[in-house]
N, C-alpha and C positions, 0 to 999 in steps of 0.2 A: 666913276661914281658907282657904288654897288647898291643893289636893291636889298631891302630887308627880306629876310627869309620868311616864307609863308608859315603861319602857325600850323604846327602838326596837329592832326586830329587826335583828341584824347582817346586813349584806348578804353573800351568798355570793359569794366571789371565784373559787371553783373552777369548772371546766368539766367537765361529764359527758363530752363528746366527747373531751377530752384524756385523761381517765381510761380510757375504753374503748379508745382507740387505744394508750395505754400498755400496757394488759393484752395487747392483740393483739401488740404488739411484743415483750413479755416472752415470750409463748408461742412466737412464731416463733424468738426468740433461744435459748430453752432447748431447743427441738426441734433446731435446727441444732447447738447445743453437744452435745446428747446423741448425735445421729447421728454427728458427727465423733469424739466420744469413743469410741463403740462401734467405729467403723472403726479407730481407733488401737489399741484393745485387741486386736481380732481380728487385724489384719495385723501389729501389733507382736509378738503372741504367736506367729504363724506364723514370723516372721523369727527370733525368739529360739529357737524350737524347732529351726531348721535351722542354727544357729550364727550368732550376731550379728556383723555388721560395722558399723563406724561409718557407712559409706556407706548401707547399707540402713536403718538406724534414722533417719538424717538424711532419707532420702527419705520415710519414713512420716510423720515429724514435719512435713516441709515441705508434704506434701499434706493432712494432717489438721490440722496446727497452725494454718494460716491460717483455715480455716473455724471452728475452735474460737474463735479470737480474735475473728473477725467476729461469731459467735453471742453471745459474751460481751458485746461492745460493743453489739449490738442489744438484748440483754436489759437491760443497764445503762441505755441510753437510754430504753427503755420504762419502766423503774422511775422514772427521773428525770421523765419525762412524767407518769406516774401520780401521783407525789408532788406535782407542780406543779398538778394538777387538783383536789387536795383543798381543801375549804373551810377557810378559816382562822379 
């Protein structure tokens, strides 16, 4: 009578380094997104209190919108990197 073979441990395909780097990228992205968002709220509020014009609002969104998009993309890339480092 033969005994069944013990199940072999599954190899971990994840990488700790990619998970750590992904978290660092997410933190940087969320910080950039938060700072740019606060800038938009503060300066947008100041412009709206003085009487809004389309040119002024466009200027605020142009200067703060680009860093917000970049921050969101960095955070998204960090999340994707973090997910790819998880063991399967």
